[in-house]
Structure formats: structure tokens, C-alpha cells
C-alpha positions in Angstrom: 60.8 104.7 153.3 64.1 104.6 154.9 65.7 103.3 151.7 64.0 106.2 149.7 65.3 108.8 152.2 68.9 107.5 151.9 68.7 107.7 148.1 67.5 111.3 148.2 70.0 112.2 150.9 72.8 110.7 148.8 71.7 112.5 145.7 71.4 115.9 147.6 74.9 115.4 149.0 76.4 114.5 145.5 74.9 117.6 144.0 76.1 120.1 146.7 79.3 120.8 144.8 77.7 121.5 141.5 77.7 125.3 141.9 81.5 125.3 142.5 82.3 125.5 138.7 85.0 128.4 138.5 85.4 128.3 134.8 85.1 131.7 133.1 81.6 132.3 131.8 80.0 130.5 134.8 77.5 132.9 136.3 78.6 134.0 139.7 77.3 136.6 142.1 79.5 139.7 141.9 79.0 140.7 145.5 80.2 137.2 146.7 83.2 136.6 144.3 85.8 139.2 143.6 86.7 140.0 140.0 89.2 137.5 138.5 92.8 138.6 138.4 94.6 138.2 135.1 97.0 135.3 134.6 100.7 136.3 134.7 102.5 136.9 131.4 105.5 134.6 130.9 107.6 133.2 128.0 106.9 129.7 127.0 110.1 128.4 128.4 109.1 129.3 132.0 105.4 128.9 131.6 105.6 125.3 130.4 108.7 124.3 132.5 108.3 120.8 134.2 104.9 120.1 132.6 104.1 117.1 130.5 103.4 118.3 127.0 100.6 115.7 126.6 98.5 117.7 129.1 99.1 121.2 127.5 95.8 122.4 126.2 94.8 126.0 125.2 92.7 127.8 127.8 90.2 130.5 127.4 91.1 134.1 128.4 89.0 136.3 130.7 88.1 139.9 129.8 90.7 141.1 132.3 93.4 139.0 130.6 92.5 140.3 127.1 92.8 143.8 128.6 96.1 143.0 130.2 97.6 142.0 126.8 96.4 145.2 125.1 92.7 144.5 124.3 91.0 143.5 121.0 91.6 146.7 119.0 93.6 146.0 115.9 93.7 142.3 116.5 92.1 139.0 115.5 90.3 136.8 118.2 90.2 133.1 117.7 87.6 131.2 119.7 86.8 127.5 119.9 83.2 128.4 119.4 81.5 131.4 117.9 80.2 132.5 121.3 83.1 131.4 123.4 85.9 133.3 125.2 89.1 134.0 123.3 91.7 131.3 123.1 94.3 133.0 120.8 94.5 136.7 120.3 96.9 138.0 117.6 97.9 140.7 115.3 98.5 139.0 111.9 102.1 138.9 111.0 103.2 140.7 114.1 102.5 138.9 117.5 100.0 136.9 119.5 99.0 135.7 122.9 97.9 132.3 124.0 97.0 131.0 127.5 98.6 127.6 128.4 99.2 126.2 131.8 97.4 129.2 133.5 99.9 131.7 132.0 99.5 134.1 129.2 102.4 133.5 126.6 103.4 136.2 124.1 104.4 134.9 120.7 106.3 136.6 117.9 105.2 136.2 114.2 107.6 134.0 112.2 105.6 134.5 109.1 102.1 135.5 108.1 100.5 132.4 109.9 103.1 131.2 112.3 103.9 132.4 115.8 106.5 131.2 118.3 107.9 131.7 121.7 111.1 129.6 122.2 110.2 126.1 121.1 106.4 126.7 121.3 104.9 127.0 117.8 101.4 128.0 116.8 100.3 128.0 113.1 96.9 129.3 111.9 95.0 128.4 108.7 91.7 129.7 107.4 89.1 127.2 106.5 86.6 127.7 103.7 83.7 127.5 106.1 81.5 129.9 107.9 79.8 129.3 111.2 76.1 129.8 112.1 76.8 133.4 113.3 78.7 134.2 110.2 82.2 134.0 111.6 85.1 132.7 109.5 86.3 129.2 110.4 89.9 128.8 111.3 92.3 126.0 112.4 95.1 126.4 114.8 98.0 123.9 115.4 99.9 124.1 118.6 103.2 122.4 119.0 104.4 122.5 122.6 108.2 122.3 123.3 109.4 118.7 123.1 106.0 117.4 122.0 105.9 114.3 119.8 102.4 115.3 118.5 100.9 118.6 117.5 97.5 119.7 118.9 94.9 120.8 116.3 91.8 122.8 117.0 89.1 124.1 114.6 87.3 127.3 115.8 86.3 130.7 114.6 88.1 133.9 114.0 86.9 137.5 114.1 89.2 140.4 113.3 88.9 144.1 114.3 87.6 146.4 111.7 90.5 147.2 109.3 92.5 144.0 110.1 92.8 141.6 107.3 94.0 138.0 107.4 
């Protein structure tokens, strides 16, 4: 009996922190948690200063962050999954935004499918594939400053009405 009690008590203790997931999309109570504040906008040089390029991974943007960079109107939204939050928001051939290291980084188009900020490079490529919800598949390649390897991701893109890739 005592051994069973200890097992259940240990299990209950281990699960107490399970509701502390602060990732966006995690259901939270509005009256308990304040609305998230958008990440700061910084160029890649300062946003990625003193960070190992091996740990740089694209992060998802909150609704507040997408609004901070000008919203979705006239832009394409790249998501890692068809129902996920935005990872890369861009105007084809003009500019884009990515969130790395907790910062929103503006990028300038270097061509129809290439965007950069200093030494940070992002390239996009449409894939001849469609997701279950009908979204166009797309690959993005991220090359952080000073990186020995590039980071590749396959996800889905959806463009605002009137925007063509």
C-alpha cells in the first residue's frame, strides 16, 4: 500500500508542470495570462550576435507579431504544417520576415526566391505537391551567418488573393 501511494504521489508530482507549456497555440485562460507581446524587430547581425549557428531554428510567429510586421495582406505565409502558425511571412520579390532567436528579422529580396539580411540568407522553392488541405508545398533553406550547414524545411505556403509566386 505504501509503495503504491509513493508511485502515485511521484507520478502526480511529475505531471504538475505539464500545464506550463508557453508555446503559441497552447490553450491558456485569457483572464489569467496577459496577451503576448510581439518580439522585437532587429536585423540579423544583432538578433543572431553571440549565438551558435547550430542552434538557430525558425520559430513560429504569434498573431500579434504578424500584425507588428504589417499583417498578411498582400503577402505569402509559409507554415511548417498546413494548420500551424506562420514561420516566414513575405512579399514575393520584395521583402520578408522570419523569427529567429526570439527576434523578428526583416529580409530584403535578392531575387524572386532569395531574401537576406546581412549574412543571413533564406531561399524558397515551390514543390510539386499539395497538402491534405489543398495548400501548395514549399521548401525553405535558411543559411545563418557563419554556418557550415544550411537548414532545410518543407512546409506549406498560402498567398493572399492576387499575390502570385
